[in-house]
A tleap script that builds the chain and sets N, CA, C and O, in Angstrom:
source leaprc.protein.ff14SB
mol = sequence {
  NMET PHE LYS ILE ILE SER ILE SER ASN ASN
  ALA ARG LEU GLY VAL LEU LYS THR ARG HIE
  GLY LYS ILE GLU THR PRO PHE PHE MET PRO
  VAL ALA THR LYS LEU ALA VAL LYS LEU ILE
  SER PRO LYS ASP LEU GLU LYS ILE GLY ILE
  LYS SER ILE ILE SER ASN ALA PHE ILE LEU
  TYR LEU ASP PRO GLY LEU SER THR ILE LYS
  LYS ALA LYS GLY ILE HIE LYS PHE MET ASN
  TYR ASN SER ILE ILE PHE THR ASP SER GLY
  GLY PHE GLN MET ALA SER PRO ALA PHE MET
  GLU SER ILE ASN GLU GLU GLY VAL HIE PHE
  ARG SER PRO ILE ASP ASN SER ASN ILE SER
  LEU LEU ARG LYS LYS ILE TRP LYS PHE ASN
  LYS CASN
}
set mol.1.N position { 0.374 -1.214 0.122 }
set mol.1.CA position { 0.284 -0.223 0.159 }
set mol.1.C position { 1.066 1.279 0.228 }
set mol.1.O position { 1.909 1.696 1.023 }
set mol.2.N position { 0.527 1.811 -0.759 }
set mol.2.CA position { 1.441 3.436 -1.006 }
set mol.2.C position { 0.543 4.450 -0.583 }
set mol.2.O position { -0.619 4.214 -0.911 }
set mol.3.N position { 0.777 5.838 0.242 }
set mol.3.CA position { -0.007 6.788 0.619 }
set mol.3.C position { 0.674 8.242 0.262 }
set mol.3.O position { 1.836 8.517 0.559 }
set mol.4.N position { 0.036 8.871 -0.220 }
set mol.4.CA position { 0.870 10.412 -0.423 }
set mol.4.C position { 0.456 11.166 0.458 }
set mol.4.O position { -0.710 11.509 0.656 }
set mol.5.N position { 1.643 11.536 1.178 }
set mol.5.CA position { 2.114 12.517 2.218 }
set mol.5.C position { 2.320 14.302 2.181 }
set mol.5.O position { 2.020 15.245 2.913 }
set mol.6.N position { 2.958 14.114 0.974 }
set mol.6.CA position { 2.952 15.765 0.668 }
set mol.6.C position { 3.542 15.835 -0.813 }
set mol.6.O position { 4.288 14.970 -1.273 }
set mol.7.N position { 3.067 17.102 -1.584 }
set mol.7.CA position { 3.107 16.893 -2.807 }
set mol.7.C position { 4.387 18.491 -2.953 }
set mol.7.O position { 3.773 19.547 -3.101 }
set mol.8.N position { 5.230 18.569 -2.932 }
set mol.8.CA position { 5.760 20.010 -3.768 }
set mol.8.C position { 6.505 20.104 -4.746 }
set mol.8.O position { 7.640 19.639 -4.845 }
set mol.9.N position { 5.730 20.895 -5.764 }
set mol.9.CA position { 5.891 21.294 -7.261 }
set mol.9.C position { 6.053 20.021 -8.012 }
set mol.9.O position { 4.934 19.868 -8.502 }
set mol.10.N position { 6.913 18.845 -8.454 }
set mol.10.CA position { 7.119 17.598 -8.987 }
set mol.10.C position { 7.686 16.290 -8.215 }
set mol.10.O position { 7.912 15.120 -8.522 }
set mol.11.N position { 7.825 17.287 -6.776 }
set mol.11.CA position { 8.086 16.166 -5.788 }
set mol.11.C position { 6.679 15.396 -4.765 }
set mol.11.O position { 5.556 15.826 -4.503 }
set mol.12.N position { 7.256 14.343 -4.457 }
set mol.12.CA position { 6.605 13.886 -3.340 }
set mol.12.C position { 7.140 13.055 -2.244 }
set mol.12.O position { 8.301 12.648 -2.200 }
set mol.13.N position { 6.032 12.778 -1.174 }
set mol.13.CA position { 6.872 12.278 0.492 }
set mol.13.C position { 5.381 11.112 0.176 }
set mol.13.O position { 4.242 11.415 -0.181 }
set mol.14.N position { 5.864 10.005 0.422 }
set mol.14.CA position { 4.562 9.172 0.674 }
set mol.14.C position { 5.344 7.962 1.615 }
set mol.14.O position { 6.481 7.863 2.075 }
set mol.15.N position { 4.284 7.216 1.647 }
set mol.15.CA position { 4.861 6.438 3.087 }
set mol.15.C position { 4.193 5.119 1.953 }
set mol.15.O position { 3.099 5.162 1.390 }
set mol.16.N position { 5.370 3.852 1.842 }
set mol.16.CA position { 4.989 2.792 1.436 }
set mol.16.C position { 4.865 1.674 2.472 }
set mol.16.O position { 5.689 1.609 3.385 }
set mol.17.N position { 3.684 0.633 2.347 }
set mol.17.CA position { 3.467 -0.214 3.509 }
set mol.17.C position { 3.839 -1.364 2.874 }
set mol.17.O position { 3.414 -1.566 1.737 }
set mol.18.N position { 4.880 -2.509 3.648 }
set mol.18.CA position { 4.957 -3.880 3.046 }
set mol.18.C position { 4.859 -4.617 4.180 }
set mol.18.O position { 4.721 -4.135 5.304 }
set mol.19.N position { 4.955 -6.307 3.800 }
set mol.19.CA position { 4.486 -7.429 5.296 }
set mol.19.C position { 5.700 -6.724 6.523 }
set mol.19.O position { 5.385 -6.412 7.671 }
set mol.20.N position { 6.940 -6.603 5.998 }
set mol.20.CA position { 8.146 -6.237 6.848 }
set mol.20.C position { 8.416 -5.092 7.051 }
set mol.20.O position { 9.590 -4.734 7.149 }
set mol.21.N position { 7.310 -4.181 7.169 }
set mol.21.CA position { 7.454 -2.452 7.814 }
set mol.21.C position { 6.775 -1.607 6.442 }
set mol.21.O position { 6.248 -1.913 5.372 }
set mol.22.N position { 7.131 -0.391 7.169 }
set mol.22.CA position { 6.293 0.975 6.554 }
set mol.22.C position { 8.014 1.220 6.138 }
set mol.22.O position { 8.950 0.664 6.712 }
set mol.23.N position { 8.145 2.412 4.746 }
set mol.23.CA position { 9.465 3.361 4.406 }
set mol.23.C position { 8.535 4.268 3.803 }
set mol.23.O position { 7.595 4.247 3.008 }
set mol.24.N position { 9.391 5.331 4.738 }
set mol.24.CA position { 8.793 6.672 3.294 }
set mol.24.C position { 9.973 7.078 2.326 }
set mol.24.O position { 11.165 6.982 2.619 }
set mol.25.N position { 9.483 7.532 1.164 }
set mol.25.CA position { 9.558 7.395 -0.037 }
set mol.25.C position { 10.014 9.126 -0.182 }
set mol.25.O position { 9.396 9.873 0.577 }
set mol.26.N position { 11.112 9.814 -1.167 }
set mol.26.CA position { 11.718 8.411 -1.835 }
set mol.26.C position { 12.703 8.056 -0.110 }
set mol.26.O position { 12.515 8.564 0.996 }
set mol.27.N position { 13.914 6.805 -0.636 }
set mol.27.CA position { 14.511 5.933 0.119 }
set mol.27.C position { 15.862 5.589 -0.306 }
set mol.27.O position { 15.910 5.428 -1.526 }
set mol.28.N position { 16.763 5.453 0.176 }
set mol.28.CA position { 17.934 4.669 -0.116 }
set mol.28.C position { 17.995 3.513 -0.237 }
set mol.28.O position { 17.341 3.023 0.684 }
set mol.29.N position { 18.526 2.547 -1.024 }
set mol.29.CA position { 18.640 1.158 -1.250 }
set mol.29.C position { 19.758 0.275 -1.406 }
set mol.29.O position { 20.156 0.254 -2.571 }
set mol.30.N position { 20.226 -0.264 -0.829 }
set mol.30.CA position { 21.610 -0.739 -1.191 }
set mol.30.C position { 21.218 -2.156 -1.819 }
set mol.30.O position { 20.424 -2.993 -1.391 }
set mol.31.N position { 21.714 -2.162 -2.530 }
set mol.31.CA position { 21.538 -3.677 -3.600 }
set mol.31.C position { 22.260 -4.470 -2.960 }
set mol.31.O position { 23.332 -4.146 -2.449 }
set mol.32.N position { 21.481 -6.211 -2.890 }
set mol.32.CA position { 22.515 -6.964 -2.201 }
set mol.32.C position { 21.746 -8.505 -3.366 }
set mol.32.O position { 20.936 -9.416 -3.195 }
set mol.33.N position { 22.514 -8.064 -4.356 }
set mol.33.CA position { 22.211 -8.841 -5.791 }
set mol.33.C position { 22.388 -10.230 -4.801 }
set mol.33.O position { 21.201 -10.556 -4.793 }
set mol.34.N position { 22.991 -11.152 -4.056 }
set mol.34.CA position { 22.663 -12.403 -3.916 }
set mol.34.C position { 22.476 -12.295 -2.375 }
set mol.34.O position { 23.258 -12.752 -1.542 }
set mol.35.N position { 21.309 -11.614 -2.118 }
set mol.35.CA position { 21.479 -11.044 -0.558 }
set mol.35.C position { 22.186 -11.084 0.123 }
set mol.35.O position { 22.085 -11.986 0.955 }
set mol.36.N position { 23.214 -10.250 0.203 }
set mol.36.CA position { 24.353 -9.518 0.644 }
set mol.36.C position { 24.801 -8.380 -0.012 }
set mol.36.O position { 25.297 -8.289 -1.135 }
set mol.37.N position { 24.554 -7.460 0.873 }
set mol.37.CA position { 25.574 -6.299 0.829 }
set mol.37.C position { 27.052 -6.047 1.311 }
set mol.37.O position { 27.353 -6.133 2.501 }
set mol.38.N position { 27.816 -5.781 0.480 }
set mol.38.CA position { 29.351 -6.090 0.242 }
set mol.38.C position { 29.420 -5.264 1.343 }
set mol.38.O position { 28.886 -4.157 1.408 }
set mol.39.N position { 30.326 -5.995 2.548 }
set mol.39.CA position { 31.130 -5.324 3.473 }
set mol.39.C position { 30.001 -5.333 4.796 }
set mol.39.O position { 30.140 -5.564 5.998 }
set mol.40.N position { 28.870 -4.977 3.977 }
set mol.40.CA position { 27.886 -4.701 5.297 }
set mol.40.C position { 26.915 -5.806 6.049 }
set mol.40.O position { 26.098 -6.161 5.199 }
set mol.41.N position { 26.757 -6.248 6.846 }
set mol.41.CA position { 26.121 -7.334 7.660 }
set mol.41.C position { 24.575 -6.734 7.813 }
set mol.41.O position { 24.375 -5.521 7.874 }
set mol.42.N position { 23.450 -7.764 7.871 }
set mol.42.CA position { 22.516 -7.095 8.378 }
set mol.42.C position { 22.328 -6.512 9.349 }
set mol.42.O position { 21.573 -5.541 9.398 }
set mol.43.N position { 22.905 -6.925 10.233 }
set mol.43.CA position { 23.261 -6.417 11.992 }
set mol.43.C position { 23.521 -4.502 11.658 }
set mol.43.O position { 22.925 -3.500 12.051 }
set mol.44.N position { 24.731 -4.738 10.734 }
set mol.44.CA position { 24.894 -3.679 10.685 }
set mol.44.C position { 24.263 -2.433 9.797 }
set mol.44.O position { 24.057 -1.311 10.260 }
set mol.45.N position { 24.014 -2.806 8.540 }
set mol.45.CA position { 22.446 -2.646 8.112 }
set mol.45.C position { 21.440 -1.810 8.624 }
set mol.45.O position { 21.292 -0.722 8.068 }
set mol.46.N position { 20.671 -2.122 9.638 }
set mol.46.CA position { 19.889 -1.968 10.667 }
set mol.46.C position { 20.296 -0.779 11.866 }
set mol.46.O position { 19.805 0.307 12.173 }
set mol.47.N position { 21.378 -1.534 12.329 }
set mol.47.CA position { 22.491 0.076 12.394 }
set mol.47.C position { 22.189 1.046 12.539 }
set mol.47.O position { 21.812 1.760 13.468 }
set mol.48.N position { 22.496 1.155 10.751 }
set mol.48.CA position { 23.091 2.271 10.328 }
set mol.48.C position { 21.163 3.647 10.064 }
set mol.48.O position { 20.885 4.845 10.025 }
set mol.49.N position { 20.354 2.058 9.956 }
set mol.49.CA position { 19.150 2.794 9.715 }
set mol.49.C position { 18.919 2.714 8.372 }
set mol.49.O position { 18.377 3.565 7.668 }
set mol.50.N position { 19.506 1.279 7.938 }
set mol.50.CA position { 18.857 1.293 6.188 }
set mol.50.C position { 17.353 0.545 6.686 }
set mol.50.O position { 17.175 -0.010 7.770 }
set mol.51.N position { 16.512 0.672 5.765 }
set mol.51.CA position { 15.278 0.297 5.946 }
set mol.51.C position { 14.873 -0.704 5.089 }
set mol.51.O position { 13.979 -1.518 5.319 }
set mol.52.N position { 15.605 -0.621 4.017 }
set mol.52.CA position { 15.502 -1.982 2.699 }
set mol.52.C position { 16.584 -2.036 1.963 }
set mol.52.O position { 17.382 -1.102 1.881 }
set mol.53.N position { 16.711 -3.255 1.301 }
set mol.53.CA position { 17.959 -3.673 0.318 }
set mol.53.C position { 16.923 -4.117 -0.940 }
set mol.53.O position { 15.816 -4.647 -0.841 }
set mol.54.N position { 17.449 -3.834 -1.807 }
set mol.54.CA position { 16.992 -4.754 -3.466 }
set mol.54.C position { 18.205 -5.675 -3.393 }
set mol.54.O position { 19.357 -5.570 -2.970 }
set mol.55.N position { 17.342 -6.785 -4.082 }
set mol.55.CA position { 18.125 -7.970 -4.649 }
set mol.55.C position { 17.590 -8.348 -5.962 }
set mol.55.O position { 16.872 -7.529 -6.537 }
set mol.56.N position { 17.861 -9.563 -6.554 }
set mol.56.CA position { 17.715 -9.876 -8.180 }
set mol.56.C position { 16.991 -11.438 -8.123 }
set mol.56.O position { 17.590 -12.447 -7.751 }
set mol.57.N position { 15.762 -11.400 -8.514 }
set mol.57.CA position { 15.196 -12.522 -8.396 }
set mol.57.C position { 15.692 -13.591 -8.897 }
set mol.57.O position { 16.010 -14.632 -8.324 }
set mol.58.N position { 15.769 -13.215 -10.353 }
set mol.58.CA position { 16.626 -13.956 -11.078 }
set mol.58.C position { 18.371 -15.023 -10.530 }
set mol.58.O position { 18.771 -16.186 -10.581 }
set mol.59.N position { 18.788 -13.886 -10.132 }
set mol.59.CA position { 20.568 -14.449 -9.845 }
set mol.59.C position { 19.826 -15.433 -8.461 }
set mol.59.O position { 20.133 -16.611 -8.277 }
set mol.60.N position { 19.025 -14.824 -7.763 }
set mol.60.CA position { 18.490 -15.792 -6.668 }
set mol.60.C position { 18.014 -17.184 -6.994 }
set mol.60.O position { 18.124 -18.168 -6.262 }
set mol.61.N position { 17.414 -17.127 -8.316 }
set mol.61.CA position { 16.652 -17.935 -8.593 }
set mol.61.C position { 18.023 -19.389 -8.959 }
set mol.61.O position { 17.861 -20.592 -8.754 }
set mol.62.N position { 19.334 -18.664 -9.559 }
set mol.62.CA position { 20.599 -19.664 -10.293 }
set mol.62.C position { 21.132 -20.113 -9.055 }
set mol.62.O position { 21.455 -21.277 -8.818 }
set mol.63.N position { 21.236 -18.888 -8.060 }
set mol.63.CA position { 22.010 -19.071 -6.731 }
set mol.63.C position { 22.048 -18.298 -5.578 }
set mol.63.O position { 22.613 -17.204 -5.556 }
set mol.64.N position { 21.385 -18.876 -4.447 }
set mol.64.CA position { 21.448 -20.629 -4.239 }
set mol.64.C position { 20.496 -21.175 -4.519 }
set mol.64.O position { 20.744 -22.379 -4.461 }
set mol.65.N position { 19.257 -20.967 -4.875 }
set mol.65.CA position { 18.071 -21.826 -5.917 }
set mol.65.C position { 17.102 -21.506 -4.551 }
set mol.65.O position { 17.319 -21.182 -3.383 }
set mol.66.N position { 15.742 -21.828 -5.507 }
set mol.66.CA position { 14.552 -22.062 -4.853 }
set mol.66.C position { 14.708 -23.201 -3.821 }
set mol.66.O position { 14.400 -22.661 -2.758 }
set mol.67.N position { 14.838 -23.734 -3.717 }
set mol.67.CA position { 15.078 -25.134 -2.842 }
set mol.67.C position { 15.519 -25.002 -1.507 }
set mol.67.O position { 15.078 -25.607 -0.529 }
set mol.68.N position { 16.932 -23.694 -1.565 }
set mol.68.CA position { 17.888 -23.012 -0.569 }
set mol.68.C position { 16.955 -22.217 0.572 }
set mol.68.O position { 16.755 -22.218 1.787 }
set mol.69.N position { 16.533 -21.558 -0.617 }
set mol.69.CA position { 15.635 -20.404 -0.042 }
set mol.69.C position { 14.300 -20.513 0.641 }
set mol.69.O position { 13.643 -19.750 1.349 }
set mol.70.N position { 14.109 -21.909 0.112 }
set mol.70.CA position { 12.586 -22.072 0.604 }
set mol.70.C position { 12.704 -23.325 1.775 }
set mol.70.O position { 11.725 -23.881 2.272 }
set mol.71.N position { 14.153 -23.639 2.099 }
set mol.71.CA position { 14.504 -24.265 2.918 }
set mol.71.C position { 14.801 -23.709 4.123 }
set mol.71.O position { 14.713 -24.273 5.214 }
set mol.72.N position { 15.200 -22.446 3.880 }
set mol.72.CA position { 15.427 -21.240 5.079 }
set mol.72.C position { 13.677 -20.786 5.329 }
set mol.72.O position { 13.462 -20.356 6.462 }
set mol.73.N position { 12.885 -20.824 4.723 }
set mol.73.CA position { 11.786 -20.303 5.025 }
set mol.73.C position { 11.726 -19.132 4.415 }
set mol.73.O position { 10.706 -18.546 4.777 }
set mol.74.N position { 12.477 -18.392 3.497 }
set mol.74.CA position { 12.381 -17.333 2.994 }
set mol.74.C position { 13.668 -16.563 2.756 }
set mol.74.O position { 14.712 -16.868 3.333 }
set mol.75.N position { 13.563 -15.435 1.788 }
set mol.75.CA position { 14.584 -14.429 1.873 }
set mol.75.C position { 15.080 -13.943 3.278 }
set mol.75.O position { 16.218 -14.076 3.727 }
set mol.76.N position { 14.352 -13.545 3.689 }
set mol.76.CA position { 14.526 -12.681 4.883 }
set mol.76.C position { 15.055 -13.475 6.020 }
set mol.76.O position { 15.771 -12.892 6.834 }
set mol.77.N position { 14.740 -14.963 6.202 }
set mol.77.CA position { 15.337 -15.973 7.153 }
set mol.77.C position { 16.796 -16.596 7.016 }
set mol.77.O position { 17.592 -16.870 7.914 }
set mol.78.N position { 16.961 -16.791 5.164 }
set mol.78.CA position { 18.183 -16.687 4.511 }
set mol.78.C position { 19.321 -15.427 4.933 }
set mol.78.O position { 20.520 -15.498 5.201 }
set mol.79.N position { 18.759 -14.732 4.891 }
set mol.79.CA position { 20.223 -13.530 5.039 }
set mol.79.C position { 20.051 -12.959 6.822 }
set mol.79.O position { 20.842 -12.494 7.641 }
set mol.80.N position { 18.913 -13.220 6.831 }
set mol.80.CA position { 18.995 -12.649 8.659 }
set mol.80.C position { 18.499 -11.450 8.832 }
set mol.80.O position { 19.130 -10.672 9.547 }
set mol.81.N position { 17.602 -11.146 8.388 }
set mol.81.CA position { 17.579 -9.438 7.771 }
set mol.81.C position { 15.989 -9.505 8.010 }
set mol.81.O position { 15.272 -10.364 7.498 }
set mol.82.N position { 15.504 -8.398 8.929 }
set mol.82.CA position { 14.111 -8.351 9.366 }
set mol.82.C position { 13.331 -7.300 8.633 }
set mol.82.O position { 12.133 -7.301 8.914 }
set mol.83.N position { 13.707 -6.442 7.797 }
set mol.83.CA position { 13.376 -5.430 7.037 }
set mol.83.C position { 13.089 -5.970 5.838 }
set mol.83.O position { 12.878 -7.126 5.472 }
set mol.84.N position { 13.138 -4.299 4.962 }
set mol.84.CA position { 11.812 -4.835 3.694 }
set mol.84.C position { 12.941 -5.190 3.060 }
set mol.84.O position { 14.092 -4.859 3.345 }
set mol.85.N position { 12.430 -6.118 1.885 }
set mol.85.CA position { 13.838 -6.416 0.844 }
set mol.85.C position { 12.586 -6.419 -0.501 }
set mol.85.O position { 11.412 -6.768 -0.622 }
set mol.86.N position { 13.466 -5.915 -1.207 }
set mol.86.CA position { 12.559 -5.600 -2.815 }
set mol.86.C position { 13.723 -6.658 -3.175 }
set mol.86.O position { 14.791 -6.907 -2.615 }
set mol.87.N position { 12.972 -7.291 -4.568 }
set mol.87.CA position { 13.704 -7.903 -5.868 }
set mol.87.C position { 13.637 -7.610 -7.361 }
set mol.87.O position { 12.545 -8.104 -7.644 }
set mol.88.N position { 13.942 -7.303 -8.053 }
set mol.88.CA position { 13.646 -6.650 -9.239 }
set mol.88.C position { 13.231 -8.015 -10.098 }
set mol.88.O position { 13.040 -8.892 -9.256 }
set mol.89.N position { 13.075 -8.398 -11.062 }
set mol.89.CA position { 12.614 -9.566 -11.956 }
set mol.89.C position { 14.330 -10.186 -12.371 }
set mol.89.O position { 14.562 -11.394 -12.314 }
set mol.90.N position { 15.300 -9.279 -12.733 }
set mol.90.CA position { 16.175 -10.142 -13.492 }
set mol.90.C position { 16.198 -10.319 -15.057 }
set mol.90.O position { 17.067 -10.933 -15.677 }
set mol.91.N position { 15.120 -9.692 -15.587 }
set mol.91.CA position { 14.662 -9.798 -16.809 }
set mol.91.C position { 16.379 -9.359 -17.998 }
set mol.91.O position { 16.863 -9.922 -18.980 }
set mol.92.N position { 16.685 -8.399 -17.380 }
set mol.92.CA position { 17.735 -7.431 -18.031 }
set mol.92.C position { 19.130 -8.608 -18.101 }
set mol.92.O position { 19.841 -8.520 -19.103 }
set mol.93.N position { 19.368 -9.314 -17.405 }
set mol.93.CA position { 20.299 -10.287 -17.113 }
set mol.93.C position { 19.622 -11.401 -18.391 }
set mol.93.O position { 19.991 -11.506 -19.560 }
set mol.94.N position { 18.620 -12.077 -17.732 }
set mol.94.CA position { 17.893 -13.240 -18.546 }
set mol.94.C position { 18.063 -12.059 -19.966 }
set mol.94.O position { 19.147 -11.577 -19.638 }
set mol.95.N position { 17.866 -11.675 -20.653 }
set mol.95.CA position { 17.319 -11.046 -22.072 }
set mol.95.C position { 18.937 -10.350 -22.432 }
set mol.95.O position { 19.122 -9.683 -23.450 }
set mol.96.N position { 19.786 -10.571 -21.648 }
set mol.96.CA position { 21.048 -10.074 -22.058 }
set mol.96.C position { 21.158 -10.797 -23.262 }
set mol.96.O position { 20.877 -11.995 -23.221 }
set mol.97.N position { 21.564 -10.220 -24.477 }
set mol.97.CA position { 21.932 -10.590 -25.039 }
set mol.97.C position { 23.693 -11.756 -25.535 }
set mol.97.O position { 24.093 -12.532 -26.403 }
set mol.98.N position { 24.132 -11.112 -24.276 }
set mol.98.CA position { 25.120 -12.756 -24.002 }
set mol.98.C position { 24.549 -13.462 -23.628 }
set mol.98.O position { 24.455 -14.391 -24.430 }
set mol.99.N position { 24.054 -13.610 -22.809 }
set mol.99.CA position { 23.158 -14.956 -22.072 }
set mol.99.C position { 21.587 -15.357 -23.177 }
set mol.99.O position { 21.259 -16.541 -23.096 }
set mol.100.N position { 20.852 -14.637 -23.951 }
set mol.100.CA position { 19.802 -15.162 -24.425 }
set mol.100.C position { 20.587 -15.767 -25.502 }
set mol.100.O position { 21.474 -15.324 -26.233 }
set mol.101.N position { 19.717 -17.484 -25.336 }
set mol.101.CA position { 19.787 -18.543 -25.837 }
set mol.101.C position { 18.677 -18.148 -27.056 }
set mol.101.O position { 18.996 -17.678 -28.148 }
set mol.102.N position { 17.382 -18.431 -26.636 }
set mol.102.CA position { 16.250 -18.673 -27.466 }
set mol.102.C position { 14.538 -18.720 -26.472 }
set mol.102.O position { 14.191 -19.495 -25.581 }
set mol.103.N position { 13.992 -17.869 -26.937 }
set mol.103.CA position { 12.320 -17.907 -26.379 }
set mol.103.C position { 11.547 -18.402 -27.117 }
set mol.103.O position { 11.634 -17.928 -28.250 }
set mol.104.N position { 10.729 -19.238 -26.990 }
set mol.104.CA position { 9.863 -19.807 -27.652 }
set mol.104.C position { 8.536 -19.696 -26.671 }
set mol.104.O position { 8.451 -18.976 -25.677 }
set mol.105.N position { 7.273 -20.802 -27.319 }
set mol.105.CA position { 6.015 -21.135 -26.590 }
set mol.105.C position { 6.377 -21.861 -25.020 }
set mol.105.O position { 5.737 -21.770 -23.973 }
set mol.106.N position { 7.411 -22.462 -25.257 }
set mol.106.CA position { 7.846 -23.255 -24.168 }
set mol.106.C position { 8.007 -22.640 -23.060 }
set mol.106.O position { 7.435 -22.828 -21.986 }
set mol.107.N position { 9.141 -21.579 -23.464 }
set mol.107.CA position { 9.851 -20.834 -22.242 }
set mol.107.C position { 10.831 -20.013 -22.730 }
set mol.107.O position { 11.099 -19.863 -23.922 }
set mol.108.N position { 11.547 -19.297 -21.478 }
set mol.108.CA position { 12.830 -18.505 -22.254 }
set mol.108.C position { 14.686 -19.605 -21.766 }
set mol.108.O position { 14.912 -19.947 -20.605 }
set mol.109.N position { 15.386 -19.828 -22.598 }
set mol.109.CA position { 16.361 -20.738 -23.044 }
set mol.109.C position { 17.813 -19.337 -22.616 }
set mol.109.O position { 17.867 -18.333 -23.327 }
set mol.110.N position { 18.855 -19.529 -21.392 }
set mol.110.CA position { 19.748 -18.769 -21.968 }
set mol.110.C position { 20.479 -19.351 -21.229 }
set mol.110.O position { 20.167 -20.385 -20.638 }
set mol.111.N position { 21.877 -18.613 -21.124 }
set mol.111.CA position { 22.982 -19.391 -20.436 }
set mol.111.C position { 23.391 -18.709 -18.821 }
set mol.111.O position { 23.778 -17.541 -18.775 }
set mol.112.N position { 23.305 -19.283 -17.924 }
set mol.112.CA position { 23.553 -18.367 -16.598 }
set mol.112.C position { 24.926 -17.873 -16.412 }
set mol.112.O position { 25.997 -18.227 -16.906 }
set mol.113.N position { 24.556 -16.818 -15.434 }
set mol.113.CA position { 25.467 -15.690 -15.655 }
set mol.113.C position { 26.841 -16.103 -14.565 }
set mol.113.O position { 27.953 -15.578 -14.505 }
set mol.114.N position { 26.259 -17.242 -13.767 }
set mol.114.CA position { 27.360 -17.759 -12.979 }
set mol.114.C position { 28.111 -18.526 -13.337 }
set mol.114.O position { 29.308 -18.340 -13.118 }
set mol.115.N position { 27.599 -19.811 -14.109 }
set mol.115.CA position { 28.134 -20.726 -14.471 }
set mol.115.C position { 28.496 -21.597 -15.795 }
set mol.115.O position { 29.202 -22.578 -16.027 }
set mol.116.N position { 27.412 -20.492 -16.757 }
set mol.116.CA position { 27.837 -20.561 -18.222 }
set mol.116.C position { 26.730 -21.611 -18.630 }
set mol.116.O position { 26.407 -21.847 -19.794 }
set mol.117.N position { 26.185 -22.216 -17.489 }
set mol.117.CA position { 25.008 -23.621 -17.674 }
set mol.117.C position { 23.909 -23.071 -18.610 }
set mol.117.O position { 23.487 -21.955 -18.912 }
set mol.118.N position { 23.652 -24.264 -18.914 }
set mol.118.CA position { 22.241 -24.223 -19.829 }
set mol.118.C position { 20.905 -24.043 -19.367 }
set mol.118.O position { 20.396 -25.154 -19.224 }
set mol.119.N position { 20.080 -23.084 -19.059 }
set mol.119.CA position { 19.536 -22.841 -18.334 }
set mol.119.C position { 17.580 -22.997 -19.089 }
set mol.119.O position { 17.456 -22.592 -20.244 }
set mol.120.N position { 16.642 -23.399 -18.577 }
set mol.120.CA position { 15.133 -23.411 -19.374 }
set mol.120.C position { 14.112 -22.452 -18.169 }
set mol.120.O position { 14.000 -22.688 -16.966 }
set mol.121.N position { 13.801 -21.921 -18.549 }
set mol.121.CA position { 12.538 -21.597 -17.375 }
set mol.121.C position { 11.405 -21.537 -18.372 }
set mol.121.O position { 10.997 -20.672 -19.148 }
set mol.122.N position { 11.031 -22.818 -18.057 }
set mol.122.CA position { 9.817 -23.196 -19.271 }
set mol.122.C position { 8.342 -22.631 -18.401 }
set mol.122.O position { 8.146 -22.610 -17.186 }
set mol.123.N position { 7.581 -22.270 -19.346 }
set mol.123.CA position { 6.237 -21.656 -19.316 }
set mol.123.C position { 5.532 -22.393 -17.811 }
set mol.123.O position { 5.303 -21.851 -16.730 }
set mol.124.N position { 5.347 -23.592 -18.181 }
set mol.124.CA position { 4.637 -24.891 -18.070 }
set mol.124.C position { 5.363 -24.876 -15.707 }
set mol.124.O position { 4.726 -24.894 -14.654 }
set mol.125.N position { 6.436 -24.848 -15.939 }
set mol.125.CA position { 7.249 -24.735 -14.848 }
set mol.125.C position { 6.957 -23.488 -13.971 }
set mol.125.O position { 6.990 -23.584 -12.744 }
set mol.126.N position { 6.723 -22.535 -14.480 }
set mol.126.CA position { 6.833 -21.072 -13.555 }
set mol.126.C position { 5.240 -20.905 -13.349 }
set mol.126.O position { 4.884 -20.334 -12.318 }
set mol.127.N position { 4.111 -21.425 -14.381 }
set mol.127.CA position { 2.925 -21.381 -14.123 }
set mol.127.C position { 2.273 -22.265 -12.638 }
set mol.127.O position { 1.176 -22.048 -12.124 }
set mol.128.N position { 2.898 -22.881 -12.358 }
set mol.128.CA position { 2.981 -24.408 -11.597 }
set mol.128.C position { 3.247 -23.601 -10.159 }
set mol.128.O position { 2.483 -23.321 -9.235 }
set mol.129.N position { 4.669 -23.351 -10.378 }
set mol.129.CA position { 5.249 -22.177 -9.415 }
set mol.129.C position { 4.568 -21.077 -8.685 }
set mol.129.O position { 4.696 -20.911 -7.472 }
set mol.130.N position { 3.849 -20.339 -9.448 }
set mol.130.CA position { 3.057 -19.130 -9.213 }
set mol.130.C position { 1.831 -19.420 -8.515 }
set mol.130.O position { 1.505 -18.570 -7.687 }
set mol.131.N position { 1.043 -20.455 -8.655 }
set mol.131.CA position { -0.255 -21.182 -8.061 }
set mol.131.C position { -0.051 -21.538 -7.176 }
set mol.131.O position { -1.006 -21.535 -6.399 }
set mol.132.N position { 1.133 -22.027 -6.705 }
set mol.132.CA position { 1.511 -22.686 -5.332 }
set mol.132.C position { 1.779 -21.667 -3.900 }
set mol.132.O position { 2.075 -22.182 -2.822 }
savepdb mol mol.pdb
quit
C-alpha cells in the first residue's frame, strides 16, 4: 500500500507499507544481488538505519536456488534481515544478448551468468510455481 503524504512542485513524499514494515519515499536502497550487501552485515544495515535492500530474483533463482531459499523459510530468514527486501525480476540479465539463447512458446532458454550452464525457464514450470 502506498500513501502520498505531501506534494511540492514535482516532488512527493509518501509512505510505502509492506509485510515487513513501512518506509518513507524517496529512500536509499543498497543492492544485495545475492542477498548480501558487500562489506556490510544485516545487523550493521539495521544499525545505520537502512530500512530496505534490493536483490535480484533471477540471480537468486540460479544461486542459491529455490530449494535453498524454501529450506530457509524465505529470503528474510536466509540472510537474517528483518527489514524490507525488494526483488527485481532479473529480466535485464536474462534478456541480455550475452546470455539469451532463445525464447519460444515453451519458455526462455539462456546461459547462466554464474557458471555458463544452459538454463530453461519453462512456462509450465513457472505457472505451477506461481499457483503454489
